[in-house]
DSSP file (Angstrom, degrees, kcal/mol; ACC not computed):
  #  RESIDUE AA STRUCTURE BP1 BP2  ACC     N-H-->O    O-->H-N    N-H-->O    O-->H-N    TCO  KAPPA ALPHA  PHI   PSI    X-CA   Y-CA   Z-CA
    1    1 A M     >        0   0    0      0, 0.0     4,-2.0     0, 0.0     5,-0.1   0.000 360.0 360.0 360.0 -34.0  -20.6   -4.5    8.3
    2    2 A K  H  >  +     0   0    0      2,-0.2     4,-1.9     1,-0.2     5,-0.1   0.888 360.0  50.8 -66.1 -38.4  -20.9   -6.5   11.5
    3    3 A L  H  > S+     0   0    0      2,-0.2     4,-2.4     1,-0.2    -1,-0.2   0.909 108.8  51.7 -64.3 -42.5  -17.8   -8.6   10.5
    4    4 A F  H  > S+     0   0    0      1,-0.2     4,-2.5     2,-0.2    -2,-0.2   0.892 108.9  51.0 -61.1 -39.8  -15.8   -5.5    9.8
    5    5 A K  H  X S+     0   0    0     -4,-2.0     4,-2.5     2,-0.2    -1,-0.2   0.884 109.6  50.1 -65.2 -39.2  -16.7   -4.1   13.2
    6    6 A K  H  X S+     0   0    0     -4,-1.9     4,-2.5     2,-0.2    -2,-0.2   0.915 111.9  47.6 -65.1 -43.0  -15.6   -7.4   14.9
    7    7 A I  H  X S+     0   0    0     -4,-2.4     4,-2.5     2,-0.2    -2,-0.2   0.911 112.6  49.9 -62.8 -42.4  -12.3   -7.3   13.0
    8    8 A Q  H  X S+     0   0    0     -4,-2.5     4,-2.0     2,-0.2    -2,-0.2   0.915 111.9  47.1 -63.4 -44.2  -11.8   -3.6   13.9
    9    9 A D  H  X S+     0   0    0     -4,-2.5     4,-1.5     2,-0.2    -2,-0.2   0.903 112.6  49.2 -65.2 -41.4  -12.5   -4.3   17.6
   10   10 A W  H  X S+     0   0    0     -4,-2.5     4,-1.4     1,-0.2     3,-0.3   0.929 111.8  49.3 -63.2 -44.3  -10.1   -7.3   17.7
   11   11 A G  H  < S+     0   0    0     -4,-2.5    -1,-0.2   118,-0.3    -2,-0.2   0.859 108.9  52.9 -63.3 -36.2   -7.4   -5.3   16.0
   12   12 A D  H  < S+     0   0    0     -4,-2.0     3,-0.3     1,-0.2    -1,-0.2   0.816 114.1  41.7 -69.4 -30.0   -7.8   -2.4   18.5
   13   13 A H  H  < S+     0   0    0     -4,-1.5     2,-0.2    -3,-0.3    -1,-0.2   0.621 115.7  47.9 -93.7 -13.9   -7.5   -4.7   21.5
   14   14 A H  S  < S+     0   0    0     -4,-1.4    -1,-0.2    -5,-0.1    -2,-0.1  -0.539  74.9 129.6-125.1  64.5   -4.6   -6.9   20.3
   15   15 A H        -     0   0    0     -3,-0.3   119,-0.1    -2,-0.2     2,-0.1  -0.897  43.1-152.0-125.7 102.4   -2.0   -4.4   18.9
   16   16 A P    >   -     0   0    0      0, 0.0     3,-1.0     0, 0.0     4,-0.4  -0.415  22.5-123.5 -71.2 151.0    1.6   -4.7   20.1
   17   17 A K  T >> S+     0   0    0      1,-0.2     3,-1.4     2,-0.2     4,-0.7   0.823 106.8  63.8 -65.5 -33.4    3.6   -1.5   20.1
   18   18 A W  H 3> S+     0   0    0      1,-0.3     4,-1.3     2,-0.2     3,-0.4   0.768  92.1  66.4 -63.6 -24.0    6.4   -2.9   17.8
   19   19 A L  H <> S+     0   0    0     -3,-1.0     4,-2.1     1,-0.2    -1,-0.3   0.776  90.9  63.2 -68.7 -25.1    3.8   -3.2   15.1
   20   20 A D  H <> S+     0   0    0     -3,-1.4     4,-2.3    -4,-0.4    -1,-0.2   0.878 100.5  51.6 -65.6 -36.9    3.5    0.6   15.0
   21   21 A Y  H  X S+     0   0    0     -4,-0.7     4,-2.2    -3,-0.4    -1,-0.2   0.876 109.2  50.0 -67.4 -36.2    7.1    0.9   13.9
   22   22 A F  H  X S+     0   0    0     -4,-1.3     4,-2.5     2,-0.2    -2,-0.2   0.876 109.6  52.1 -66.3 -37.4    6.4   -1.5   11.1
   23   23 A R  H  X S+     0   0    0     -4,-2.1     4,-2.2     2,-0.2    -2,-0.2   0.908 109.8  48.4 -64.4 -42.4    3.3    0.6   10.1
   24   24 A I  H  X S+     0   0    0     -4,-2.3     4,-2.2     2,-0.2    -2,-0.2   0.918 112.6  48.4 -63.9 -43.7    5.5    3.7   10.0
   25   25 A L  H  X S+     0   0    0     -4,-2.2     4,-2.5     1,-0.2    -2,-0.2   0.897 109.5  53.2 -62.9 -41.0    8.1    1.9    7.9
   26   26 A L  H  X S+     0   0    0     -4,-2.5     4,-2.2     1,-0.2    -2,-0.2   0.905 109.0  49.4 -61.1 -42.1    5.3    0.6    5.6
   27   27 A G  H  X S+     0   0    0     -4,-2.2     4,-2.1     2,-0.2    -2,-0.2   0.907 111.1  48.9 -63.4 -42.2    4.1    4.2    5.1
   28   28 A I  H  X S+     0   0    0     -4,-2.2     4,-2.5     1,-0.2    -2,-0.2   0.896 110.3  51.7 -64.6 -40.1    7.5    5.4    4.3
   29   29 A V  H  X S+     0   0    0     -4,-2.5     4,-2.8     2,-0.2    -2,-0.2   0.903 108.6  51.2 -63.2 -41.3    8.1    2.6    1.8
   30   30 A L  H  X S+     0   0    0     -4,-2.2     4,-2.1     2,-0.2    -2,-0.2   0.904 110.9  47.7 -64.0 -40.5    4.8    3.4    0.1
   31   31 A V  H  X S+     0   0    0     -4,-2.1     4,-2.3     2,-0.2    -2,-0.2   0.932 113.0  49.2 -63.7 -44.6    5.8    7.1   -0.2
   32   32 A W  H  X S+     0   0    0     -4,-2.5     4,-2.7     1,-0.2    -2,-0.2   0.913 111.9  47.7 -60.8 -44.2    9.2    6.0   -1.6
   33   33 A K  H  X S+     0   0    0     -4,-2.8     4,-2.6     2,-0.2    -1,-0.2   0.843 109.6  54.0 -68.9 -32.3    7.6    3.7   -4.1
   34   34 A G  H  X S+     0   0    0     -4,-2.1     4,-1.8     2,-0.2    -2,-0.2   0.917 112.2  43.4 -64.6 -43.1    5.2    6.4   -5.2
   35   35 A I  H  X S+     0   0    0     -4,-2.3     4,-2.3     2,-0.2    -2,-0.2   0.906 114.9  49.7 -67.6 -42.0    8.1    8.8   -5.9
   36   36 A D  H  X S+     0   0    0     -4,-2.7     4,-1.5     1,-0.2    -2,-0.2   0.885 109.3  52.3 -63.1 -39.5   10.1    6.0   -7.6
   37   37 A F  H  < S+     0   0    0     -4,-2.6    -1,-0.2     1,-0.2    -2,-0.2   0.895 110.1  48.9 -62.8 -40.4    7.1    5.1   -9.7
   38   38 A Y  H >< S+     0   0    0     -4,-1.8     3,-1.0     1,-0.2    -2,-0.2   0.900 109.9  51.0 -65.1 -41.4    6.8    8.8  -10.7
   39   39 A M  H 3< S+     0   0    0     -4,-2.3    -1,-0.2     1,-0.3    -2,-0.2   0.780 120.7  34.2 -68.8 -26.2   10.5    8.9  -11.6
   40   40 A H  T >X S+     0   0    0     -4,-1.5     3,-1.1    -5,-0.1     4,-0.8  -0.222  73.7 133.0-121.9  41.7   10.2    5.8  -13.8
   41   41 A M  H <>  +     0   0    0     -3,-1.0     4,-2.3     1,-0.2     5,-0.2   0.752  62.3  70.8 -66.5 -24.3    6.8    6.2  -15.2
   42   42 A E  H 3> S+     0   0    0      1,-0.2     4,-2.3     2,-0.2    -1,-0.2   0.821  93.2  56.7 -64.7 -29.1    8.0    5.4  -18.7
   43   43 A V  H <> S+     0   0    0     -3,-1.1     4,-2.1     2,-0.2    -1,-0.2   0.918 108.6  46.3 -65.8 -43.0    8.5    1.8  -17.7
   44   44 A F  H  X S+     0   0    0     -4,-0.8     4,-2.5    -7,-0.2     5,-0.2   0.905 111.2  52.5 -64.0 -42.0    4.8    1.5  -16.6
   45   45 A N  H  X S+     0   0    0     -4,-2.3     4,-2.2     1,-0.2    -2,-0.2   0.911 110.4  47.4 -61.8 -42.6    3.7    3.2  -19.9
   46   46 A Q  H  X S+     0   0    0     -4,-2.3     4,-1.6     2,-0.2    -1,-0.2   0.894 111.9  50.7 -65.0 -40.0    5.7    0.7  -22.0
   47   47 A L  H  X S+     0   0    0     -4,-2.1     4,-0.8     1,-0.2    -2,-0.2   0.914 112.8  45.2 -64.1 -43.2    4.3   -2.2  -20.0
   48   48 A M  H  X>S+     0   0    0     -4,-2.5     5,-1.0     1,-0.2     4,-0.8   0.849 109.1  55.1 -72.4 -34.3    0.7   -1.0  -20.4
   49   49 A R  H ><5S+     0   0    0     -4,-2.2     3,-0.6     1,-0.2    -1,-0.2   0.864 104.9  55.5 -65.4 -33.9    1.1   -0.2  -24.1
   50   50 A G  H 3<5S+     0   0    0     -4,-1.6    -1,-0.2     1,-0.2    -2,-0.2   0.749 105.6  51.4 -69.3 -24.1    2.3   -3.8  -24.6
   51   51 A T  H 3<5S-     0   0    0     -4,-0.8    -1,-0.2    -3,-0.5    -2,-0.2   0.611  96.6-138.7 -89.2 -12.3   -0.9   -5.2  -23.1
   52   52 A M  T <<5 +     0   0    0     -4,-0.8    -3,-0.1    -3,-0.6    -2,-0.1   0.867  55.0 140.4  56.8  39.7   -3.3   -3.1  -25.2
   53   53 A L      < -     0   0    0     -5,-1.0     2,-0.3     1,-0.1    -4,-0.1   0.550  63.4 -26.3 -90.5  -8.1   -5.5   -2.5  -22.2
   54   54 A G  S    S-     0   0    0     -6,-0.3    -1,-0.1    -5,-0.1    -2,-0.1  -0.997  71.8 -65.2 178.9-178.8   -6.4    1.1  -23.0
   55   55 A T     >  -     0   0    0     -2,-0.3     4,-2.1     1,-0.1     5,-0.2  -0.261  53.7 -99.6 -81.9 173.2   -5.7    4.5  -24.5
   56   56 A A  H  > S+     0   0    0      1,-0.2     4,-2.4     2,-0.2     5,-0.2   0.863 123.4  55.0 -62.0 -35.8   -2.8    6.8  -23.5
   57   57 A F  H  > S+     0   0    0      2,-0.2     4,-2.6     1,-0.2    -1,-0.2   0.932 108.9  45.4 -64.7 -46.0   -5.3    8.8  -21.4
   58   58 A S  H  > S+     0   0    0      2,-0.2     4,-2.5     1,-0.2    -1,-0.2   0.870 113.2  50.5 -68.3 -35.3   -6.4    5.8  -19.4
   59   59 A I  H  X S+     0   0    0     -4,-2.1     4,-2.3     2,-0.2    -1,-0.2   0.923 112.9  46.3 -65.7 -43.7   -2.8    4.6  -18.9
   60   60 A S  H  X S+     0   0    0     -4,-2.4     4,-2.4     2,-0.2    -2,-0.2   0.899 112.3  50.8 -65.1 -40.8   -1.8    8.1  -17.7
   61   61 A L  H  X S+     0   0    0     -4,-2.6     4,-2.3     2,-0.2    -2,-0.2   0.926 110.8  48.6 -62.6 -45.3   -4.8    8.3  -15.4
   62   62 A A  H  X S+     0   0    0     -4,-2.5     4,-2.2     1,-0.2    -2,-0.2   0.911 111.2  50.7 -61.3 -42.4   -4.0    4.9  -13.9
   63   63 A A  H  X S+     0   0    0     -4,-2.3     4,-2.1     1,-0.2    -1,-0.2   0.917 111.8  46.5 -62.7 -43.6   -0.4    5.9  -13.4
   64   64 A H  H  X S+     0   0    0     -4,-2.4     4,-2.5     1,-0.2    -1,-0.2   0.866 110.7  52.4 -69.9 -34.9   -1.3    9.1  -11.7
   65   65 A L  H  X S+     0   0    0     -4,-2.3     4,-2.7     2,-0.2    -1,-0.2   0.888 109.1  50.5 -65.8 -37.8   -3.8    7.4   -9.4
   66   66 A I  H  X S+     0   0    0     -4,-2.2     4,-2.4     2,-0.2    -2,-0.2   0.924 111.4  48.2 -64.2 -43.8   -1.2    4.9   -8.4
   67   67 A I  H  X S+     0   0    0     -4,-2.1     4,-2.6     2,-0.2     5,-0.3   0.935 114.0  45.8 -61.9 -47.2    1.2    7.7   -7.5
   68   68 A I  H  X>S+     0   0    0     -4,-2.5     4,-2.4     1,-0.2     5,-0.6   0.921 112.9  50.0 -63.0 -45.0   -1.4    9.7   -5.5
   69   69 A A  H  X5S+     0   0    0     -4,-2.7     4,-1.4     1,-0.2     5,-0.3   0.898 114.0  45.5 -62.4 -40.3   -2.6    6.6   -3.7
   70   70 A H  H  X5S+     0   0    0     -4,-2.4     4,-2.1    -5,-0.2    -2,-0.2   0.934 118.4  40.1 -69.2 -45.6    1.0    5.6   -2.7
   71   71 A I  H  X5S+     0   0    0     -4,-2.6     4,-2.1    -5,-0.2     5,-0.2   0.968 123.8  35.8 -72.4 -52.4    2.1    9.1   -1.6
   72   72 A I  H  X5S+     0   0    0     -4,-2.4     4,-2.4    -5,-0.3     5,-0.2   0.929 121.9  47.5 -67.2 -43.4   -1.0   10.2    0.2
   73   73 A G  H  X<S+     0   0    0     -4,-1.4     4,-2.8    -5,-0.6     5,-0.2   0.900 111.0  51.7 -63.4 -40.5   -1.7    6.8    1.5
   74   74 A G  H  X S+     0   0    0     -4,-2.1     4,-2.5    -5,-0.3    -1,-0.2   0.909 110.7  47.2 -62.9 -42.8    1.9    6.3    2.7
   75   75 A V  H  X S+     0   0    0     -4,-2.1     4,-2.3     2,-0.2    -2,-0.2   0.931 114.5  47.2 -63.7 -45.0    1.9    9.5    4.6
   76   76 A A  H  X>S+     0   0    0     -4,-2.4     5,-2.4     2,-0.2     4,-1.6   0.902 113.3  47.9 -64.7 -41.1   -1.5    8.7    6.2
   77   77 A I  H  <5S+     0   0    0     -4,-2.8    -1,-0.2     2,-0.2    -2,-0.2   0.918 111.9  49.9 -66.0 -42.7   -0.4    5.2    7.1
   78   78 A A  H  <5S+     0   0    0     -4,-2.5    -2,-0.2     1,-0.2    -1,-0.2   0.890 114.9  43.8 -63.1 -38.9    2.9    6.4    8.6
   79   79 A L  H  <5S-     0   0    0     -4,-2.3    58,-2.2    -5,-0.2    -1,-0.2   0.740 112.5-121.8 -77.6 -22.5    1.1    9.1   10.7
   80   80 A G  T  <5 +     0   0    0     -4,-1.6    58,-1.4     1,-0.3     2,-0.5   0.837  64.1 135.4  85.3  35.1   -1.6    6.6   11.7
   81   81 A T  S   <S-     0   0    0     -5,-2.4    -1,-0.3     1,-0.2     5,-0.1  -0.975  80.0 -12.7-118.8 126.8   -4.6    8.4   10.4
   82   82 A H  S  > S+     0   0    0     -2,-0.5     4,-2.2     3,-0.1     5,-0.2   0.885  81.3 163.7  53.4  43.7   -7.3    6.4    8.5
   83   83 A T  H  >  +     0   0    0      1,-0.2     4,-2.2     2,-0.2     5,-0.2   0.908  67.9  49.6 -59.8 -47.1   -4.9    3.5    8.3
   84   84 A R  H  > S+     0   0    0      1,-0.2     4,-2.2     2,-0.2    -1,-0.2   0.911 110.7  50.8 -61.5 -42.3   -7.5    0.9    7.3
   85   85 A L  H  > S+     0   0    0      1,-0.2     4,-2.1     2,-0.2    -1,-0.2   0.942 113.3  43.5 -61.2 -49.4   -8.9    3.1    4.6
   86   86 A F  H  X S+     0   0    0     -4,-2.2     4,-1.9     1,-0.2    -1,-0.2   0.789 111.0  55.1 -72.5 -26.3   -5.6    3.8    2.9
   87   87 A C  H  X S+     0   0    0     -4,-2.2     4,-1.2    -5,-0.2    -1,-0.2   0.906 109.6  47.6 -67.8 -40.5   -4.5    0.2    3.2
   88   88 A I  H  < S+     0   0    0     -4,-2.2    -2,-0.2     1,-0.2    -1,-0.2   0.879 110.7  52.2 -66.0 -37.7   -7.7   -0.8    1.4
   89   89 A V  H  < S+     0   0    0     -4,-2.1     4,-0.4     1,-0.2    -1,-0.2   0.896 114.6  41.7 -64.6 -39.8   -7.0    1.9   -1.3
   90   90 A N  H  X S+     0   0    0     -4,-1.9     4,-2.1     1,-0.2    -1,-0.2   0.624  95.1  84.5 -82.9 -13.8   -3.5    0.6   -1.8
   91   91 A L  H  X S+     0   0    0     -4,-1.2     4,-2.4     1,-0.2     5,-0.2   0.915  88.5  47.4 -59.6 -48.9   -4.5   -3.1   -1.7
   92   92 A P  H  > S+     0   0    0      0, 0.0     4,-2.2     0, 0.0    -1,-0.2   0.864 110.7  53.9 -62.8 -32.8   -5.6   -3.5   -5.4
   93   93 A I  H  > S+     0   0    0     -4,-0.4     4,-2.2     2,-0.2    -2,-0.2   0.933 111.9  43.3 -64.8 -45.5   -2.4   -1.7   -6.6
   94   94 A L  H  X S+     0   0    0     -4,-2.1     4,-2.8     2,-0.2     5,-0.2   0.852 110.7  54.8 -71.3 -33.9   -0.2   -4.2   -4.6
   95   95 A I  H  X S+     0   0    0     -4,-2.4     4,-2.6    -5,-0.2     5,-0.4   0.932 111.1  46.4 -62.0 -43.9   -2.2   -7.2   -5.7
   96   96 A G  H  X>S+     0   0    0     -4,-2.2     5,-1.7    -5,-0.2     4,-1.7   0.901 113.1  49.5 -62.6 -41.1   -1.7   -6.1   -9.3
   97   97 A A  I  <>S+     0   0    0     -4,-2.2     5,-2.9     3,-0.2     6,-0.2   0.912 117.6  39.2 -65.2 -42.8    2.0   -5.5   -8.6
   98   98 A V  I  <>S+     0   0    0     -4,-2.8     5,-0.9     3,-0.2    -2,-0.2   0.957 126.2  30.1 -73.7 -50.7    2.5   -8.9   -7.0
   99   99 A F  I  <5S+     0   0    0     -4,-2.6    -3,-0.2    -5,-0.2    -2,-0.2   0.740 131.9  25.3 -89.4 -23.1    0.4  -11.2   -9.2
  100  100 A F  I  <5S+     0   0    0     -4,-1.7     4,-0.4    -5,-0.4    -3,-0.2   0.810 128.8  29.8-108.7 -40.7    0.5   -9.5  -12.6
  101  101 A I  I  ><S+     0   0    0     -5,-1.7     4,-1.2     2,-0.1    -3,-0.2   0.953 124.3  36.8 -86.3 -56.0    3.7   -7.5  -12.8
  102  102 A N  I  ><S+     0   0    0     -5,-2.9     4,-0.7     1,-0.2    12,-0.2   0.847 116.1  50.6 -73.4 -35.3    6.3   -9.2  -10.6
  103  103 A I  H >4<S+     0   0    0     -5,-0.9     3,-0.8    -6,-0.2     4,-0.3   0.910 111.1  49.4 -69.0 -39.6    5.3  -12.8  -11.3
  104  104 A S  H 34 S+     0   0    0     -4,-0.4    -1,-0.2     1,-0.2    -2,-0.2   0.785 107.7  55.8 -68.8 -24.9    5.4  -12.3  -15.1
  105  105 A A  H 3< S-     0   0    0     -4,-1.2    -1,-0.2     1,-0.1    -2,-0.2   0.636 125.3 -96.7 -80.3 -13.8    8.8  -10.7  -14.7
  106  106 A G    X<  -     0   0    0     -3,-0.8     3,-0.7    -4,-0.7     8,-0.2   0.531  22.4-138.8  99.8 114.6   10.2  -13.8  -13.0
  107  107 A I  T 3  S+     0   0    0     -4,-0.3     8,-0.2     1,-0.2     5,-0.2   0.687  99.5  50.6 -81.0 -16.8   10.4  -14.1   -9.2
  108  108 A F  T 3  S+     0   0    0      3,-0.1    -1,-0.2     2,-0.1     3,-0.1   0.318  81.8 113.0-105.0   9.6   13.8  -15.8   -9.1
  109  109 A K  S X  S-     0   0    0     -3,-0.7     3,-1.4     1,-0.1     2,-0.1  -0.460  83.0 -89.4 -72.5 152.4   15.6  -13.3  -11.3
  110  110 A P  T 3  S+     0   0    0      0, 0.0    -1,-0.1     0, 0.0    -2,-0.1  -0.389 113.2  14.7 -60.8 140.6   18.3  -11.3   -9.6
  111  111 A Y  T 3  S+     0   0    0      1,-0.2     2,-0.2    -3,-0.1    -3,-0.1   0.744  86.3 168.0  65.1  27.4   16.9   -8.0   -8.1
  112  112 A S    <   -     0   0    0     -3,-1.4     3,-0.3    -5,-0.2     4,-0.3  -0.512  30.8-153.3 -69.5 136.2   13.3   -9.3   -8.4
  113  113 A E  S  > S+     0   0    0     -2,-0.2     4,-2.9     1,-0.2     5,-0.3   0.316  70.8 101.0 -92.4   8.1   10.9   -7.0   -6.5
  114  114 A F  H  > S+     0   0    0     -8,-0.2     4,-2.3     1,-0.2    -1,-0.2   0.931  83.7  44.0 -58.1 -47.7    8.4   -9.9   -6.1
  115  115 A W  H  > S+     0   0    0     -3,-0.3     4,-2.0     2,-0.2    -1,-0.2   0.876 114.6  48.9 -69.3 -37.1    9.4  -10.6   -2.5
  116  116 A F  H  > S+     0   0    0     -4,-0.3     4,-2.1     2,-0.2    -2,-0.2   0.933 113.6  46.2 -66.5 -46.0    9.5   -6.9   -1.5
  117  117 A S  H  X S+     0   0    0     -4,-2.9     4,-2.3     1,-0.2    -2,-0.2   0.868 111.3  53.5 -64.0 -36.3    6.1   -6.3   -3.1
  118  118 A S  H  X S+     0   0    0     -4,-2.3     4,-2.4    -5,-0.3    -1,-0.2   0.895 107.8  50.2 -65.2 -40.1    4.7   -9.4   -1.3
  119  119 A L  H  X S+     0   0    0     -4,-2.0     4,-2.2     2,-0.2    -2,-0.2   0.902 111.0  48.5 -65.0 -41.1    6.0   -8.1    2.0
  120  120 A V  H  X S+     0   0    0     -4,-2.1     4,-2.3     2,-0.2    -2,-0.2   0.902 110.8  51.6 -64.8 -40.4    4.3   -4.8    1.5
  121  121 A L  H  X S+     0   0    0     -4,-2.3     4,-2.2     2,-0.2    -2,-0.2   0.914 109.9  48.7 -62.0 -43.7    1.1   -6.6    0.5
  122  122 A I  H  X S+     0   0    0     -4,-2.4     4,-2.4     1,-0.2    -1,-0.2   0.890 110.2  52.7 -62.9 -39.3    1.2   -8.7    3.7
  123  123 A G  H  X S+     0   0    0     -4,-2.2     4,-2.2     2,-0.2    -2,-0.2   0.902 108.1  50.2 -62.7 -41.5    1.8   -5.5    5.6
  124  124 A L  H  X S+     0   0    0     -4,-2.3     4,-1.3     2,-0.2    -2,-0.2   0.924 111.7  47.5 -63.0 -43.8   -1.3   -3.8    4.1
  125  125 A I  H  X S+     0   0    0     -4,-2.2     4,-1.3     1,-0.2     3,-0.3   0.905 110.4  53.8 -63.4 -40.4   -3.4   -6.8    4.9
  126  126 A C  H  X S+     0   0    0     -4,-2.4     4,-3.1     1,-0.2     3,-0.3   0.915 110.4  45.4 -59.1 -44.7   -2.1   -6.8    8.5
  127  127 A F  H  X S+     0   0    0     -4,-2.2     4,-1.4     2,-0.2    -1,-0.2   0.638 101.7  64.7 -82.7 -12.5   -3.0   -3.2    9.0
  128  128 A I  H  < S+     0   0    0     -4,-1.3    -1,-0.2    -3,-0.3    -2,-0.2   0.877 116.1  32.8 -66.3 -37.1   -6.4   -3.6    7.5
  129  129 A V  H  < S+     0   0    0     -4,-1.3  -118,-0.3    -3,-0.3    -2,-0.2   0.921 125.4  41.3 -81.0 -48.6   -7.0   -5.9   10.5
  130  130 A E  H  < S-     0   0    0     -4,-3.1     3,-0.2     1,-0.2    -3,-0.2   0.851  89.1-165.1 -75.7 -36.7   -4.8   -4.2   13.1
  131  131 A G     <  -     0   0    0     -4,-1.4    -1,-0.2     1,-0.2    -2,-0.1  -0.494  46.9 -28.2  85.3-156.6   -5.6   -0.6   12.5
  132  132 A D  S    S-     0   0    0     -2,-0.2    -1,-0.2     1,-0.1     3,-0.2   0.941  76.5-158.6 -69.3 -54.1   -3.7    2.5   13.7
  133  133 A G        -     0   0    0     -3,-0.2     6,-0.2     1,-0.2    -1,-0.1  -0.503  38.5 -54.1 101.0-173.3   -2.1    1.4   16.9
  134  134 A V  S    S+     0   0    0      1,-0.2     2,-1.3    -2,-0.2    -1,-0.2   0.901 124.1  57.1 -74.8 -44.0   -0.8    3.2   20.0
  135  135 A I  S    S+     0   0    0     -3,-0.2     2,-0.3  -118,-0.2    -1,-0.2  -0.712  87.2 108.0 -92.9  88.8    1.6    5.5   18.2
  136  136 A S  S  > S-     0   0    0     -2,-1.3     4,-1.6    -3,-0.1   -56,-0.3  -0.992  76.7-116.6-158.4 159.7   -0.7    7.3   15.8
  137  137 A V  H  > S+     0   0    0    -58,-2.2     4,-2.0    -2,-0.3     5,-0.2   0.876 115.0  56.5 -66.1 -38.1   -2.4   10.6   15.2
  138  138 A E  H  > S+     0   0    0    -58,-1.4     4,-1.8     1,-0.2    -1,-0.2   0.887 106.1  49.7 -62.4 -39.8   -5.8    9.0   15.6
  139  139 A R  H  > S+     0   0    0    -59,-0.2     4,-1.8     1,-0.2    -1,-0.2   0.889 108.7  52.9 -67.0 -38.5   -4.9    7.8   19.1
  140  140 A E  H  X S+     0   0    0     -4,-1.6     4,-1.7     1,-0.2    -1,-0.2   0.873 108.9  49.5 -65.3 -36.9   -3.7   11.2   20.0
  141  141 A K  H  < S+     0   0    0     -4,-2.0    -1,-0.2     1,-0.2    -2,-0.2   0.870 109.7  51.8 -68.5 -35.6   -7.0   12.7   18.9
  142  142 A A  H  < S+     0   0    0     -4,-1.8    -2,-0.2     1,-0.2    -1,-0.2   0.843 109.7  49.1 -70.1 -32.9   -8.9   10.1   21.0
  143  143 A I  H  <        0   0    0     -4,-1.8    -1,-0.2     1,-0.2    -2,-0.2   0.865 360.0 360.0 -73.5 -37.3   -6.9   10.9   24.1
  144  144 A S     <        0   0    0     -4,-1.7    -1,-0.2    -5,-0.2    -2,-0.2   0.480 360.0 360.0 -67.3 360.0   -7.4   14.7   23.9
C-alpha cells in the first residue's frame, strides 16, 4: 500500500496538461471499442467457442462484463473520475486483447489491431501511474 501511495503522489505532482487530452481520448476510445464490441459480439462468441474455455453462459457473461467495463470505464476515464480504478479494471481486458487475441491473429497482417490495442494498454498503464490530472471532475471537486 505504501508503494501505491508513492506512485500516486508522484503522478499527482508530475502531470503535464497535454496528458489530460490523451486521457480524454483514451476514454473515448474505450467507449467506442465497448460499443464496437457489442455490435460484433458474435466474433467474440465464435472465438471463445473454439477455445472450449466455458459454457455459453460464461462466455456471454464475460462479453457483457467487457462491454460494461469499457463503456463505464471509458466515460469515467474521459471525465477524470476514479481514473486509476477504471484503468486497473480495464487492464486485464487489454492484456488479453494484446497478448492472446491480437498476437494469435498475426501482428503484421493488414488492418491488425495489435498496435492499436498495445497503445491503449500503454495508455492504461500510464494513467494508473499519472492519475486524473488537471482537467478532471476529481480536480474540480477538490477545488470546490
